[in-house]
C-alpha positions in Angstrom: -5.5 17.5 20.6 -3.5 17.1 23.8 0.2 16.5 23.6 -0.3 13.0 25.0 -2.2 11.9 21.9 0.8 12.7 19.7 3.0 10.2 21.6 4.1 6.6 20.8 5.3 5.7 24.3 8.4 3.7 23.4 10.6 1.0 24.9 12.7 -0.8 22.3 15.9 -1.6 24.4 17.0 -5.2 23.8 17.3 -5.7 27.6 13.7 -4.6 28.4 12.1 -7.0 30.9 8.4 -7.8 31.3 8.3 -5.6 34.4 9.6 -2.7 32.3 7.1 -3.4 29.6 4.3 -3.6 32.1 5.4 -0.2 33.5 5.3 1.2 29.9 1.8 -0.1 29.3 0.5 1.2 32.6 2.0 4.7 31.9 0.3 4.6 28.5 -3.0 3.8 30.1 -2.6 6.5 32.9 -1.6 9.3 30.5 -3.7 8.0 27.5 -0.8 8.0 25.0 -1.6 7.2 21.4 0.3 3.9 21.5 2.9 1.7 23.2 5.8 1.0 20.9 7.4 -2.4 21.7 9.6 -5.0 20.1 7.7 -7.8 18.3 8.2 -10.3 21.2 6.1 -8.1 23.5 3.1 -7.6 21.1 1.0 -10.5 22.4 1.5 -9.3 26.0 0.8 -5.7 25.2 -2.3 -6.6 23.1 -3.8 -8.6 26.0 -3.1 -5.8 28.5 -4.6 -3.2 26.2 -7.6 -5.1 24.7 -10.1 -2.9 26.6 -8.2 0.4 26.1 -7.9 2.9 23.3 -4.1 2.9 23.5 -2.8 1.2 20.4 -0.1 -1.5 20.1 2.7 -0.6 17.7 5.8 -2.6 16.9 8.9 -2.4 14.7 9.8 -4.4 11.6 13.2 -4.9 10.0 14.5 -3.1 13.1 16.9 -1.5 13.6 19.0 -1.9 10.4 16.4 -2.3 7.7 18.7 -4.8 6.0 16.4 -7.9 6.3 15.0 -9.3 3.0 11.6 -8.1 2.0 10.2 -11.6 2.5 11.3 -11.6 6.1 9.9 -8.1 6.7 6.6 -9.2 5.3 6.5 -12.4 7.4 7.5 -10.4 10.5 4.7 -7.9 9.9 2.3 -10.7 9.3 3.1 -12.3 12.6 3.0 -9.0 14.4 -0.5 -8.2 13.1 -1.6 -11.7 14.0 -0.3 -11.1 17.5 -2.3 -7.9 17.8 -0.2 -5.0 16.4 -2.3 -2.1 15.1 0.6 -0.1 13.8 3.8 -1.1 12.1 7.0 0.9 12.0 9.3 -0.6 9.4 12.9 0.4 8.5 13.6 1.1 4.9 16.5 -0.6 3.2 19.0 2.2 3.9 21.9 0.8 1.9 19.8 0.4 -1.2 18.5 4.0 -0.8 22.1 5.3 -0.6 23.1 3.2 -3.6 20.3 4.8 -5.6 18.4 1.5 -6.1 15.1 3.3 -5.6 12.9 0.6 -7.2 14.2 -1.9 -4.7 13.5 0.5 -1.8 10.0 1.2 -3.0 9.2 -2.5 -3.6 10.4 -3.4 -0.1 8.1 -0.7 1.5 5.2 -1.5 -0.8 5.2 -5.2 0.1 4.8 -4.4 3.8 2.2 -1.7 3.2 0.0 -3.9 1.1 0.0 -6.6 3.7 -0.7 -4.2 6.5 -3.3 -2.1 4.8 -5.3 -5.2 3.8 -5.8 -5.7 7.5 -6.4 -2.0 8.4 -3.0 -1.7 10.0 -1.2 1.7 9.8 2.4 1.7 8.4 5.2 4.2 9.3 8.5 3.9 7.5 11.8 4.8 9.3 14.3 6.3 6.9 17.0 6.9 9.5 17.8 10.5 8.8 21.1 10.4 10.7 22.6 8.3 8.0 21.3 10.3 5.0 22.2 13.5 3.2 19.6 16.2 2.9 18.9 15.1 -0.7 18.6 11.5 0.4 16.1 12.5 3.1 14.0 14.3 0.5 14.2 11.3 -1.9 13.4 8.7 0.8 10.4 10.7 2.0 9.0 10.9 -1.5 9.5 7.2 -2.0 7.7 6.4 1.3 4.7 8.5 0.1 4.7 6.9 -3.3 4.7 3.4 -1.7 1.5 4.2 0.1 2.7 4.3 3.7 0.9 6.4 6.2 3.9 8.1 7.9 7.5 8.8 7.1 9.5 8.6 10.3 12.9 10.0 11.1 14.8 7.5 13.3 15.2 4.2 15.0 16.9 5.7 18.0 19.8 3.4 17.4 21.8 5.5 15.0 24.2 8.4 15.8 21.3 10.8 16.6 17.5 11.1 16.6 15.3 13.6 14.9 16.2 17.2 14.2 14.0 20.1 13.2 15.8 20.3 9.9 14.9 16.6 9.3 11.2 17.4 9.8 11.4 20.5 7.6 13.0 18.5 4.8 10.5 15.7 5.1 7.5 18.1 5.2 8.8 19.9 2.1 9.0 16.5 0.4 5.6 15.1 1.2 3.5 18.1 2.3 0.2 16.9 3.6 0.1 13.7 1.4 1.3 11.6 4.3 2.1 12.3 8.0 5.5 12.7 9.7 6.8 11.0 12.8 9.7 12.5 14.8 11.5 10.0 16.9 14.7 10.0 19.0 16.1 12.8 21.1 12.7 14.2 22.2 13.0 14.7 25.9 10.9 17.7 26.9 7.7 19.5 26.2 9.7 22.2 24.4 11.3 19.6 22.2 7.9 18.0 21.5 6.2 21.3 20.6 9.0 22.3 18.3 8.7 19.1 16.3 4.9 19.4 16.1 5.2 23.0 15.0 7.6 22.0 12.3 5.1 19.5 10.9 5.4 16.2 13.0 2.0 14.5 13.6 3.4 11.8 15.8 6.3 11.6 18.3 8.3 8.6 19.3 9.9 8.9 22.7 10.7 7.2 25.9 10.5 10.5 27.8 6.7 10.6 27.4 5.8 11.0 31.1 8.4 13.9 31.5 6.9 15.6 28.4 3.3 15.5 29.7 4.1 16.2 33.4 7.1 18.6 33.1 9.0 16.4 35.5 
């Protein structure tokens, strides 16, 4: 598989304009990236533009803090799917994970997973590794797998750092091949991308997608 098909071509900045979203979509078409990752507001626009293309439309739920109520996350996911989202990247309840309230974390994820899977929509769960200890990364990854999600994902890109190779190693050791891993944040070059894939990542979230595939 070419490196391009690992990439969720991402633009989640709050100040993103339609012109910038259109550029993102056109680049995804030109380079045949796996998906465009946009905020929920842009899902309808992206879905219309990509209706005759195999580039998927992905969006974020409970983003970037993960502190929405479960009910709101479910409603947000429901609307996104109605609007055309084919993949959902939700943020776990980070505070509850750190507090050790694991049943609440699992229930939060499971509610979104059940809704999405009933409509054949893939779910990735962002655990925000920058805010977790190594033990918490391991625990969170296992919970994501137990909740039935398709991917465990490192980062929102809005915390103190993005993905690290150690994050991927810890996540892979926790889940093995039971679910997939997405590395996101801080991936700026082909060298970065290949290192993440070699460590176990099956998907990459980056805004440097064109530079990665062209070397420019």
